[in-house]
C-alpha positions as CSV (number, residue, x, y, z in Angstrom):
1,M,-31.6,-1.8,2.9
2,R,-32.8,-2.2,6.5
3,L,-32.8,1.3,8.0
4,T,-34.5,2.4,11.2
5,A,-34.8,5.6,13.2
6,L,-35.7,5.1,16.8
7,M,-36.8,7.9,19.1
8,L,-35.6,7.0,22.6
9,A,-37.1,8.8,25.6
10,A,-34.6,10.0,28.1
11,F,-35.4,11.7,31.5
12,S,-38.5,13.7,31.8
13,G,-38.1,17.2,30.3
14,T,-35.0,16.3,28.2
15,C,-34.6,16.1,24.5
16,L,-35.0,12.8,22.8
17,A,-32.0,11.0,21.4
18,Q,-32.2,9.7,17.8
19,T,-30.5,6.6,16.7
20,T,-30.1,5.3,13.1
21,T,-28.7,2.0,11.8
22,V,-27.4,0.7,8.6
23,S,-26.4,-2.9,7.9
24,S,-24.3,-4.7,5.4
25,P,-26.0,-6.5,2.5
26,D,-25.5,-9.9,4.3
27,G,-26.7,-8.5,7.6
28,Q,-23.6,-9.5,9.5
29,I,-22.3,-6.0,10.1
30,K,-24.5,-3.3,11.7
31,V,-23.6,0.3,12.3
32,T,-25.5,2.4,14.8
33,I,-25.2,6.2,14.6
34,S,-26.5,8.2,17.5
35,D,-26.8,11.8,19.0
36,E,-27.3,10.6,22.5
37,Q,-26.2,13.2,25.0
38,H,-26.2,15.7,22.1
39,T,-22.9,14.2,20.8
40,P,-22.5,12.4,17.5
41,S,-21.2,8.9,17.8
42,Y,-21.3,5.4,16.2
43,E,-20.7,1.8,17.1
44,I,-20.4,-1.4,15.0
45,S,-21.4,-5.0,15.6
46,F,-20.3,-8.1,13.6
47,A,-22.2,-11.4,13.7
48,G,-24.3,-10.0,16.5
49,K,-21.4,-9.0,18.7
50,Q,-20.1,-5.5,19.3
51,V,-16.6,-4.9,17.8
52,I,-16.5,-1.1,17.9
53,A,-18.0,0.3,21.1
54,N,-19.6,3.8,21.3
55,S,-17.1,6.1,19.5
56,S,-17.2,9.8,19.1
57,L,-17.5,11.8,15.9
58,G,-16.7,15.4,15.2
59,L,-14.2,18.1,14.1
60,V,-12.4,20.8,16.0
61,F,-11.4,24.1,14.3
62,K,-8.9,26.8,15.2
63,Q,-11.3,29.7,14.9
64,Q,-14.9,28.3,14.7
65,P,-16.8,26.3,17.4
66,A,-16.2,22.6,17.3
67,M,-18.7,20.4,15.5
68,S,-19.4,17.9,18.3
69,E,-21.3,18.7,21.5
70,G,-24.8,20.0,21.0
71,Y,-25.2,18.5,17.5
72,K,-28.3,16.5,16.8
73,I,-29.4,14.3,13.9
74,S,-31.6,16.5,11.7
75,S,-32.1,14.3,8.6
76,Q,-30.8,11.2,6.8
77,T,-30.8,9.7,3.3
78,T,-30.2,6.1,2.3
79,D,-28.9,4.2,-0.7
80,S,-28.0,0.7,-1.8
81,V,-25.5,-0.2,-4.5
82,K,-24.8,-3.5,-6.2
83,S,-22.5,-3.1,-9.2
84,S,-19.2,-4.0,-10.6
85,W,-16.3,-2.2,-12.3
86,E,-13.1,-3.1,-14.1
87,Q,-9.6,-2.2,-13.2
88,P,-7.2,-1.4,-16.1
89,W,-4.7,-3.4,-14.2
90,G,-4.8,-4.9,-10.7
91,E,-5.0,-8.0,-8.5
92,R,-8.4,-8.7,-10.0
93,Q,-10.0,-7.4,-13.2
94,T,-13.5,-7.1,-12.0
95,V,-14.3,-5.5,-8.6
96,V,-17.8,-6.0,-7.0
97,D,-19.2,-3.0,-5.1
98,N,-22.1,-4.1,-2.9
99,H,-23.0,-1.8,0.0
100,N,-25.8,-0.1,1.9
101,E,-25.4,3.6,2.8
102,V,-26.9,6.1,5.2
103,A,-25.9,9.8,5.1
104,V,-26.7,11.3,8.5
105,T,-26.8,15.1,8.8
106,F,-26.1,16.7,12.2
107,K,-27.1,20.3,13.1
108,K,-26.7,22.7,15.9
109,P,-28.7,25.9,16.1
110,Q,-26.9,29.1,15.2
111,P,-25.2,31.3,16.3
112,Q,-22.8,28.7,17.8
113,G,-23.5,25.9,15.3
114,G,-23.5,24.7,11.8
115,T,-24.2,21.5,9.9
116,F,-22.2,18.5,8.7
117,T,-23.0,15.1,7.3
118,V,-21.4,11.7,8.1
119,R,-21.8,9.2,5.3
120,F,-21.6,5.6,6.3
121,R,-21.2,2.7,3.8
122,A,-21.6,-0.9,5.1
123,F,-20.1,-3.6,3.0
124,N,-20.0,-7.3,3.8
125,D,-16.3,-7.0,4.7
126,G,-16.4,-3.7,6.7
127,V,-17.4,-0.1,7.0
128,G,-16.3,3.2,5.5
129,F,-17.4,6.7,6.7
130,R,-16.5,10.3,6.0
131,Y,-17.4,13.8,7.0
132,E,-19.0,16.1,4.4
133,L,-19.2,19.8,5.1
134,P,-21.4,21.9,2.9
135,K,-20.7,25.6,2.1
136,Q,-22.1,27.5,5.1
137,A,-21.9,30.8,6.8
138,G,-19.1,31.0,9.3
139,Y,-17.2,28.0,7.9
140,D,-16.0,29.3,4.6
141,D,-12.4,29.3,5.6
142,V,-11.4,26.8,8.2
143,E,-8.3,25.4,9.9
144,I,-8.9,22.0,11.4
145,T,-6.8,21.3,14.5
146,K,-8.3,17.9,15.5
147,E,-10.7,15.2,14.5
148,L,-12.7,13.7,17.3
149,T,-13.1,10.5,15.4
150,E,-12.7,7.5,17.7
151,F,-12.3,3.7,17.2
152,A,-13.1,2.1,20.5
153,I,-12.2,-1.6,20.4
154,T,-14.5,-3.8,22.4
155,D,-12.9,-6.0,25.1
156,S,-9.6,-4.5,24.2
157,S,-7.7,-6.1,27.2
158,D,-7.6,-9.5,25.4
159,A,-6.9,-8.1,21.9
160,T,-3.6,-8.4,19.9
161,A,-2.3,-5.6,17.6
162,W,0.3,-5.5,14.8
163,W,1.7,-2.1,14.3
164,I,4.5,0.3,13.5
165,P,5.1,3.7,15.2
166,A,3.9,6.9,13.6
167,R,5.7,10.3,13.4
168,G,9.0,8.7,13.6
169,W,12.2,9.6,11.8
170,N,12.0,6.6,9.4
171,R,8.5,7.3,8.1
172,Y,6.8,3.9,7.5
173,E,10.0,1.8,7.4
174,Y,10.0,-0.1,10.7
175,V,9.9,-3.7,11.7
176,Y,6.3,-4.5,12.9
177,N,5.5,-5.0,16.5
178,T,3.2,-7.8,17.8
179,T,1.8,-6.7,21.2
180,P,-1.3,-6.6,23.4
181,L,-3.5,-3.8,22.1
182,H,-2.9,-1.5,25.0
183,K,0.8,-1.2,24.2
184,A,0.1,0.3,20.8
185,A,0.5,4.1,21.3
186,L,0.8,6.4,18.2
187,V,0.5,4.1,15.2
188,H,0.3,4.2,11.5
189,T,-2.5,2.7,9.5
190,P,-3.3,0.1,8.2
191,F,-3.5,-1.0,11.8
192,T,-4.5,-4.6,12.3
193,I,-6.1,-6.1,15.4
194,K,-7.5,-9.5,16.5
195,N,-10.0,-9.3,19.3
196,K,-10.7,-11.9,22.0
197,E,-13.4,-13.5,19.9
198,G,-10.9,-14.0,17.0
199,V,-12.4,-11.3,14.8
200,H,-9.8,-9.5,12.7
201,I,-10.1,-5.8,12.2
202,S,-8.0,-3.3,10.1
203,I,-8.4,0.4,10.5
204,H,-7.2,2.6,7.6
205,E,-8.4,5.3,5.3
206,A,-9.4,5.8,1.6
207,V,-9.2,8.8,-0.7
208,L,-6.5,10.8,1.1
209,V,-6.7,13.9,-1.1
210,D,-6.1,17.5,0.1
211,Y,-6.1,16.5,3.7
212,A,-3.7,15.4,6.5
213,G,-2.9,11.7,6.8
214,M,-4.5,10.0,9.8
215,V,-2.5,8.1,12.4
216,L,-4.1,6.6,15.5
217,N,-3.5,7.7,19.1
218,Q,-4.5,5.4,21.9
219,R,-5.9,7.8,24.6
220,R,-7.7,5.3,26.8
221,D,-6.9,1.6,26.7
222,G,-8.6,0.3,23.6
223,T,-9.8,3.7,22.4
224,F,-7.9,5.2,19.4
225,Q,-8.5,8.7,18.2
226,A,-7.8,10.0,14.7
227,D,-4.6,12.0,14.9
228,L,-4.0,14.3,11.9
229,T,-0.4,14.9,10.8
230,P,0.1,18.7,11.1
231,W,1.6,21.4,8.9
232,S,4.8,23.1,10.1
233,D,2.6,25.7,11.8
234,G,0.8,23.2,13.8
235,V,-2.5,23.3,11.9
236,A,-3.7,19.9,10.7
237,V,-5.9,20.8,7.7
238,K,-6.6,24.0,5.8
239,K,-9.9,24.1,3.7
240,Q,-12.1,26.6,2.0
241,G,-15.7,26.2,1.1
242,A,-17.5,22.8,0.9
243,F,-15.3,19.7,1.4
244,N,-15.2,16.0,2.2
245,T,-12.7,14.3,4.4
246,P,-11.1,11.0,3.5
247,W,-13.0,7.9,4.3
248,R,-12.2,6.2,7.6
249,T,-12.2,2.5,7.0
250,I,-12.8,-0.5,9.2
251,Q,-12.3,-3.9,7.6
252,I,-13.7,-6.8,9.5
253,G,-13.5,-10.6,9.0
254,D,-13.7,-13.9,10.8
255,E,-10.3,-14.9,9.5
256,A,-7.1,-13.0,8.8
257,V,-7.3,-13.6,5.0
258,D,-10.7,-11.9,5.0
259,L,-8.9,-8.6,5.4
260,I,-6.7,-9.3,2.3
261,N,-9.7,-10.4,0.2
262,S,-11.5,-7.1,0.9
263,D,-11.9,-4.4,-1.8
264,I,-13.3,-1.7,0.5
265,I,-10.4,0.7,-0.1
266,L,-10.7,0.6,-3.9
267,N,-14.5,0.7,-3.8
268,L,-14.5,4.0,-1.8
269,N,-12.3,5.7,-4.3
270,E,-13.6,7.6,-7.4
271,P,-13.5,6.1,-10.8
272,N,-10.6,6.7,-13.3
273,K,-10.2,10.4,-14.0
274,L,-7.5,10.0,-16.6
275,G,-9.5,8.6,-19.5
276,D,-7.7,6.2,-21.8
277,V,-4.8,4.7,-19.8
278,S,-3.8,2.0,-22.2
279,W,-0.3,3.5,-22.0
280,V,0.0,2.3,-18.3
281,K,1.8,-1.0,-18.7
282,P,2.3,-3.6,-15.9
283,G,5.5,-5.5,-16.3
284,K,8.8,-6.7,-14.9
285,Y,12.1,-4.8,-14.8
286,V,15.8,-5.1,-13.9
287,G,18.0,-2.3,-12.8
288,I,21.2,-0.6,-11.8
289,W,20.2,-0.6,-8.1
290,W,21.2,-3.6,-6.0
291,G,24.9,-3.1,-6.8
292,M,24.9,0.2,-5.0
293,H,23.2,-1.3,-1.9
294,I,25.9,-4.0,-1.6
295,N,28.7,-1.5,-2.4
296,E,29.7,-2.9,-5.8
297,N,28.7,0.4,-7.5
298,T,28.1,4.0,-6.5
299,W,25.3,6.4,-7.2
300,G,27.8,9.2,-7.5
301,S,30.4,9.6,-10.2
302,G,33.8,7.8,-10.1
303,K,35.5,4.6,-10.9
304,I,32.6,2.3,-9.9
305,H,29.7,4.6,-11.0
306,G,26.8,2.3,-11.7
307,A,24.8,4.5,-14.1
308,T,27.0,4.5,-17.1
309,T,26.1,4.1,-20.8
310,A,28.0,0.8,-21.1
311,N,26.5,-0.7,-17.9
312,T,23.0,0.3,-18.9
313,K,23.4,-1.3,-22.3
314,Y,24.5,-4.5,-20.5
315,Y,21.3,-4.5,-18.5
316,M,19.3,-3.7,-21.6
317,D,20.8,-6.7,-23.4
318,F,20.0,-8.9,-20.4
319,A,16.4,-7.6,-20.2
320,A,15.8,-8.2,-23.9
321,K,17.1,-11.7,-23.8
322,Y,15.1,-12.8,-20.7
323,G,11.8,-11.0,-21.3
324,F,12.0,-7.9,-19.1
325,D,10.3,-4.7,-20.1
326,G,12.6,-2.1,-18.7
327,V,15.8,-1.1,-16.9
328,L,15.7,1.1,-13.9
329,V,18.8,3.4,-13.7
330,E,19.6,5.3,-10.5
331,G,22.4,7.8,-10.2
332,W,22.3,9.0,-13.8
333,N,21.8,12.7,-13.0
334,I,23.9,15.4,-11.5
335,G,23.7,15.7,-7.7
336,W,24.7,12.3,-6.4
337,D,28.3,13.1,-5.4
338,G,29.0,13.4,-1.7
339,D,26.4,12.6,0.9
340,W,23.4,12.5,-1.5
341,F,20.9,12.1,1.4
342,F,21.4,15.9,2.0
343,N,21.7,16.9,-1.7
344,G,18.2,18.0,-2.3
345,D,19.2,21.5,-3.2
346,V,21.6,20.5,-6.0
347,F,19.9,17.7,-7.8
348,S,19.3,18.3,-11.5
349,F,16.5,16.3,-13.1
350,T,17.6,17.0,-16.7
351,Q,21.4,17.0,-16.7
352,P,23.1,13.6,-16.8
353,Y,26.6,12.7,-15.8
354,D,29.1,12.7,-18.7
355,D,29.3,8.9,-18.7
356,F,25.5,8.6,-19.2
357,D,24.3,9.3,-22.8
358,I,20.5,9.3,-22.5
359,E,19.9,9.9,-26.2
360,E,22.1,6.9,-27.2
361,L,20.3,4.8,-24.6
362,T,16.9,5.8,-25.9
363,R,18.0,4.7,-29.3
364,Y,19.5,1.5,-28.0
365,G,16.5,0.7,-25.9
366,K,14.1,1.1,-28.9
367,E,16.4,-1.3,-30.9
368,K,16.2,-3.9,-28.1
369,G,12.6,-3.4,-27.2
370,V,13.5,-2.3,-23.7
371,Q,12.6,1.0,-22.0
372,L,14.6,3.1,-19.6
373,I,12.8,3.4,-16.3
374,G,13.4,6.9,-15.0
375,H,14.4,7.9,-11.5
376,H,13.9,11.2,-9.6
377,E,15.4,11.4,-6.1
378,T,14.5,14.6,-4.3
379,S,16.3,14.0,-1.0
380,G,13.3,15.7,0.5
381,N,13.7,19.1,-1.2
382,V,10.3,19.2,-3.0
383,T,10.6,22.8,-4.0
384,N,13.7,22.1,-6.0
385,Y,11.9,19.2,-7.6
386,R,8.7,21.1,-8.3
387,N,10.6,23.8,-10.1
388,Q,12.2,21.3,-12.5
389,M,9.3,18.8,-12.7
390,E,7.8,19.9,-16.0
391,D,11.1,19.9,-17.8
392,A,12.1,16.6,-16.2
393,F,9.0,14.8,-17.4
394,A,9.3,16.4,-20.9
395,L,12.8,15.0,-21.1
396,Y,11.6,11.5,-20.1
397,E,8.7,11.6,-22.6
398,K,11.2,12.5,-25.3
399,S,13.4,9.7,-24.2
400,N,10.7,7.0,-24.4
401,V,10.5,6.7,-20.6
402,S,7.0,5.7,-19.5
403,Q,7.7,4.8,-15.8
404,V,9.5,6.9,-13.2
405,K,10.5,5.9,-9.7
406,T,10.5,9.0,-7.5
407,G,12.2,9.2,-4.1
408,Y,11.7,11.5,-1.1
409,V,14.5,10.4,1.2
410,A,14.4,12.6,4.3
411,D,13.8,12.1,8.0
412,G,10.1,12.2,9.0
413,G,9.1,15.8,9.5
414,N,12.1,17.1,7.5
415,I,10.6,17.6,4.0
416,K,12.0,20.9,2.8
417,R,9.7,23.4,1.1
418,I,10.3,27.1,0.4
419,D,7.1,29.1,1.1
420,E,5.9,32.1,-0.9
421,N,8.1,34.4,1.2
422,G,11.2,32.4,0.6
423,I,11.3,30.9,4.1
424,V,12.3,27.3,4.6
425,R,9.5,25.2,6.1
426,K,9.8,21.6,7.2
427,E,6.9,19.2,6.7
428,W,5.9,15.6,7.3
429,H,5.6,13.1,4.4
430,D,2.0,12.5,5.3
431,G,0.9,16.1,6.1
432,Q,-1.6,17.9,3.9
433,F,1.1,19.8,2.0
434,M,2.9,16.6,0.9
435,V,-0.4,14.7,0.2
436,N,-1.0,17.4,-2.4
437,E,2.6,17.4,-3.6
438,Y,2.6,13.6,-4.3
439,L,-0.7,13.9,-6.2
440,H,0.5,16.9,-8.2
441,N,3.5,14.8,-9.3
442,V,1.2,11.9,-10.4
443,K,-1.2,14.2,-12.3
444,L,1.6,16.1,-14.1
445,A,3.2,12.8,-15.1
446,A,-0.1,11.6,-16.6
447,K,0.0,14.5,-19.0
448,H,3.3,13.1,-20.3
449,K,1.9,9.5,-20.3
450,I,4.2,8.6,-17.5
451,S,3.4,6.2,-14.6
452,I,4.8,6.9,-11.1
453,N,6.3,4.5,-8.6
454,T,6.7,6.5,-5.4
455,H,9.3,5.7,-2.8
456,E,9.3,7.3,0.6
457,P,5.7,7.9,-0.2
458,V,2.5,8.9,1.6
459,K,0.6,5.7,2.4
460,D,-1.6,4.2,-0.3
461,T,-5.3,4.9,0.1
462,G,-6.6,3.4,-3.1
463,L,-6.0,6.4,-5.4
464,R,-4.7,4.0,-8.1
465,R,-8.4,3.6,-9.1
466,T,-8.8,7.3,-9.8
467,Y,-5.2,7.8,-11.1
468,P,-4.2,4.5,-12.7
469,N,-0.7,5.8,-13.5
470,W,0.1,5.6,-9.8
471,I,1.3,2.1,-10.2
472,A,3.1,1.3,-7.0
473,R,4.6,2.8,-3.8
474,E,7.1,1.7,-1.2
475,G,5.9,2.7,2.2
476,A,7.5,-0.1,4.3
477,R,10.8,-1.8,4.8
478,G,11.8,-3.1,1.4
479,Q,14.5,-5.5,0.1
480,E,17.2,-2.9,0.5
481,F,17.1,-3.2,4.3
482,N,18.4,-6.8,3.8
483,A,21.6,-5.3,2.4
484,W,22.5,-2.8,5.1
485,G,19.6,-2.7,7.6
486,T,20.6,-3.5,11.2
487,P,18.7,-5.6,11.8
488,P,17.6,-6.7,8.3
489,N,14.0,-7.7,7.7
490,P,13.1,-10.6,10.0
491,P,11.6,-13.9,8.7
492,E,8.1,-12.8,9.8
493,H,8.3,-9.6,7.7
494,I,6.6,-10.8,4.6
495,P,3.7,-12.7,6.3
496,M,3.4,-9.6,8.4
497,L,3.2,-7.1,5.5
498,A,0.6,-9.2,3.8
499,F,-1.9,-8.4,6.6
500,T,-0.8,-4.9,7.4
501,R,0.9,-2.7,4.8
502,M,-0.3,-4.7,1.8
503,L,-4.0,-4.0,2.8
504,A,-3.4,-0.5,1.5
505,G,-2.3,-1.4,-2.0
506,P,0.6,-2.4,-4.2
507,M,4.2,-2.3,-2.9
508,D,7.4,-2.1,-4.9
509,F,9.3,-4.5,-2.5
510,T,11.9,-5.4,-5.2
511,P,12.1,-9.2,-4.6
512,G,14.2,-11.9,-6.2
513,I,17.6,-11.9,-4.4
514,F,19.4,-15.1,-5.3
515,D,22.8,-14.4,-3.6
516,M,22.0,-14.5,0.2
517,G,25.7,-14.5,1.1
518,F,27.1,-11.2,-0.1
519,N,27.9,-10.5,3.6
520,G,28.2,-14.1,4.5
521,L,25.5,-16.5,5.7
522,G,24.4,-17.1,9.2
523,A,21.9,-15.4,11.4
524,D,23.8,-12.3,12.4
525,T,24.7,-10.6,9.0
526,N,22.8,-8.1,6.9
527,R,21.3,-10.3,4.3
528,P,17.9,-11.6,3.2
529,Q,16.6,-13.8,6.0
530,T,14.8,-16.2,3.6
531,T,15.4,-19.3,1.5
532,L,15.6,-19.1,-2.3
533,A,12.2,-20.6,-2.7
534,K,10.7,-17.8,-0.5
535,Q,12.3,-15.2,-2.8
536,L,10.4,-16.8,-5.7
537,A,7.1,-16.9,-3.8
538,L,7.3,-13.1,-3.2
539,Y,6.4,-12.5,-6.8
540,V,2.9,-14.0,-6.0
541,V,2.6,-12.9,-2.4
542,M,3.7,-9.3,-2.6
543,Y,1.4,-7.8,-5.2
544,S,2.6,-5.1,-7.5
545,P,1.8,-4.5,-11.2
546,I,5.5,-3.8,-11.7
547,Q,8.0,-6.3,-10.3
548,M,11.7,-6.0,-10.2
549,A,14.2,-8.9,-10.5
550,A,16.4,-7.1,-8.0
551,D,19.6,-9.1,-8.0
552,L,22.6,-8.8,-10.3
553,P,22.3,-10.5,-13.6
554,R,25.2,-12.9,-12.9
555,N,23.3,-14.3,-9.9
556,Y,20.3,-15.2,-12.1
557,L,22.5,-16.8,-14.7
558,A,24.1,-18.9,-11.9
559,K,20.7,-20.4,-11.0
560,P,18.8,-20.8,-14.2
561,D,16.2,-23.3,-12.8
562,A,15.0,-20.9,-10.2
563,F,15.3,-17.9,-12.6
564,Q,12.8,-19.6,-14.9
565,F,10.0,-18.8,-12.4
566,I,10.7,-15.1,-12.5
567,Q,10.7,-15.1,-16.3
568,D,7.3,-16.9,-16.3
569,V,5.4,-15.1,-13.5
570,P,3.1,-12.3,-14.7
571,T,2.3,-9.1,-12.8
572,D,-1.3,-8.5,-13.9
573,W,-4.1,-10.7,-12.6
574,Q,-7.6,-11.8,-13.5
575,Q,-8.2,-12.9,-10.0
576,S,-6.4,-13.1,-6.6
577,I,-7.4,-15.1,-3.5
578,A,-5.7,-15.2,-0.2
579,L,-6.3,-18.9,0.7
580,Q,-4.8,-19.3,4.2
581,G,-2.7,-17.4,6.7
582,E,-2.2,-15.8,10.1
583,V,-0.8,-12.4,10.7
584,G,3.0,-12.5,10.9
585,D,3.1,-16.3,10.7
586,Y,2.3,-17.5,7.1
587,V,0.2,-16.7,4.1
588,V,-0.8,-18.5,0.9
589,F,-2.0,-16.8,-2.3
590,A,-3.4,-18.0,-5.5
591,R,-3.6,-15.7,-8.6
592,K,-4.8,-16.2,-12.1
593,E,-3.0,-14.4,-14.9
594,R,-5.1,-11.8,-16.8
595,K,-6.1,-12.6,-20.3
596,R,-4.4,-10.1,-22.7
597,D,-4.4,-12.2,-25.9
598,Q,-5.2,-15.6,-27.2
599,Y,-2.1,-17.1,-25.6
600,S,-2.6,-15.8,-22.1
601,G,-5.1,-16.0,-19.3
602,N,-5.2,-19.7,-18.6
603,D,-2.5,-20.2,-16.0
604,W,-2.7,-19.9,-12.2
605,Y,0.2,-19.2,-9.8
606,L,0.5,-19.9,-6.1
607,G,2.9,-18.4,-3.5
608,A,3.3,-19.5,0.1
609,V,5.7,-18.1,2.7
610,T,6.3,-18.7,6.4
611,D,8.1,-17.0,9.3
612,E,11.0,-18.5,11.3
613,K,8.9,-21.7,11.8
614,A,8.9,-24.5,9.4
615,R,5.4,-25.5,8.4
616,T,3.5,-28.1,6.5
617,L,0.3,-26.8,4.8
618,E,-2.4,-28.7,2.9
619,V,-3.8,-26.6,0.1
620,K,-6.9,-27.4,-1.8
621,L,-6.7,-26.6,-5.5
622,D,-10.4,-25.9,-5.9
623,F,-9.5,-22.4,-7.2
624,L,-8.4,-23.9,-10.4
625,D,-10.7,-24.0,-13.4
626,K,-13.0,-27.0,-13.2
627,G,-12.7,-29.7,-15.8
628,K,-9.2,-28.7,-16.8
629,K,-5.8,-30.2,-16.2
630,F,-2.7,-28.2,-15.2
631,E,0.9,-29.0,-15.0
632,A,2.0,-27.9,-11.6
633,Q,5.6,-26.6,-11.9
634,I,6.6,-26.6,-8.2
635,Y,9.6,-24.6,-6.8
636,R,9.9,-25.7,-3.2
637,D,12.3,-25.7,-0.3
638,G,14.6,-28.8,-0.5
639,D,14.5,-31.3,2.3
640,K,17.5,-29.8,4.0
641,A,16.7,-26.1,3.4
642,E,16.7,-23.6,6.2
643,W,17.3,-19.9,6.0
644,V,20.3,-19.5,8.2
645,N,23.0,-21.7,6.6
646,N,21.3,-23.6,3.8
647,P,19.0,-21.2,1.9
648,Y,19.8,-22.4,-1.6
649,D,18.4,-25.9,-1.3
650,L,15.6,-25.8,-4.0
651,K,13.7,-28.5,-5.7
652,V,11.8,-28.1,-8.9
653,E,9.1,-30.7,-9.6
654,K,6.3,-31.2,-12.0
655,R,3.0,-33.1,-11.7
656,V,-0.4,-33.0,-13.3
657,V,-3.3,-31.7,-11.1
658,T,-6.9,-30.7,-11.3
659,A,-9.3,-28.6,-9.1
660,D,-10.2,-31.8,-7.2
661,D,-6.6,-32.3,-5.9
662,K,-4.7,-31.1,-2.8
663,L,-1.1,-30.3,-2.4
664,T,1.0,-30.6,0.7
665,L,3.5,-27.7,1.0
666,K,6.5,-28.2,3.2
667,L,8.0,-24.8,4.0
668,A,11.4,-24.6,5.6
669,T,12.3,-22.0,8.2
670,S,11.6,-18.6,6.6
671,G,10.9,-20.7,3.5
672,G,8.3,-20.8,0.7
673,T,6.8,-22.4,-2.3
674,A,6.1,-20.9,-5.7
675,I,4.0,-22.8,-8.2
676,R,3.0,-22.2,-11.8
677,F,-0.1,-24.1,-12.8
678,K,0.2,-24.3,-16.6
679,A,-3.0,-25.2,-18.4
680,I,-2.6,-28.3,-20.6
């Protein structure tokens, strides 16, 4: 690794400033760390041009002096890593970790100072850095009120940003904004930027454990400061003894798809801590879910209660016949009657309604080879859930349930916890308390060999590597907003998520709606603003190891040609490549199925989606295995397809192709193409 320490003379009689650099293995990215003016800072260049200008580092405490001004570089260590590791499931089986590292220790003389280290890792696709505080006198018990970490975007006046607001009532579930950078105020991460040179940047974090979630606050134009989500008492983070912060991540690429093809977030996380996780199973499921969103069923008890024994058996029969692994059932347990959004105090996680026989359904599911997928909705009362969690998981383990969807529906800042004195406190979903609560849920589930799919979650920061039973999360506007959201998700939503939310990790978006007209067609109704072909393409574009066929069974049976793609497409991949795309406009993915037995691992799949504009794309098939032939089973928008009034026009075609071929994809307005390349 190329590492230098330069002693720069300042004015006569002053201390010398020390500067240290670390570069990516390919030399394209360079990080410079400095203590100039006795203040820790860093900057980053890419391909010889600055992309992050001089940006402050440091921590502020409630009681102790801040670790910032007066701190000087005292020592540094370096390392280089080039290795690979395997995911038990994922968008690719083998992940390459290739980075150079420098750990820079800053000190300030006592009695007003201490010591801390900032560890930087430079990858070919970006940079990660974190603070590391050793056990030291005066800092044994700290309350952090602020991070001084900055991200100063160079030449910000000509930059574009794609973002959603932070600390709002709806958590992460907003339509994304496309604005000049200076109009992004308090924003969630991943936060995606394109600078005036066309370089794409995404700021996020990795390994969010026992710490507050970071949002970004634009203080000066182009300069964003880490803003930590506080506890109910206003303190951001409470720590004892030695600790590390999460990694702050900056992904960098010439093209938008470079951000997607990056593995920085995963590489910064720790290896699997659960041991044998062969019980964690990727797969596809159906469920008693969409009917409630379109008002055909109810979560609560009554004449049209969805979660009945008879209805669940019907879904199990459908799942068994068409190759689905499980049936999600929402509304099975006591507590849904009335306005369930506010029922957090009364939910039972072990007592079913009288018309839901969990023992009989366990027996029936085993007979059919289909599992129940469990559901725990907390309505934001995490103390009520915590008090029942062990018994709830024990019941599910006994009932052959290996996956549970959890829910934390509550306005942002309105999570209800009861403290040790019996006093109600209200917390944020991404504050330190809830960060720990989500992880407690995942760890306890693992003891019962149960995987967790978190809805209304804290954002993903790559912890699926360390805890592989954390199989998916929501954390953005999902399909349900197309049933009742006003407005529903716009045509640009999916190609926007691909370059923003999806950079964090898998999302349980729940694709596959075949009936677009439950509220009528047109542009002004609550409905999926897509073509049918685009709904199919979502199974490739929106990565998750668990994928739902979200619509009602009758709507799949009415369109068997299109339904075939959902039956065929896998959810676990050997390799994934983002081929083309621009943020919020369009994106094209190719993925190769993972080899699980002698009959699998040969086929590739492609998904392409566009926004409100029709597009014609030429895609090279050089990702296919060389020297082999494939039958391309193409599901495309018909010649007259358009999302507003003719979303169902779908053509299914077949042709033989090789890696030397190209395909021309014609995407209708808010349209798509889904292709299975079947090895022959």
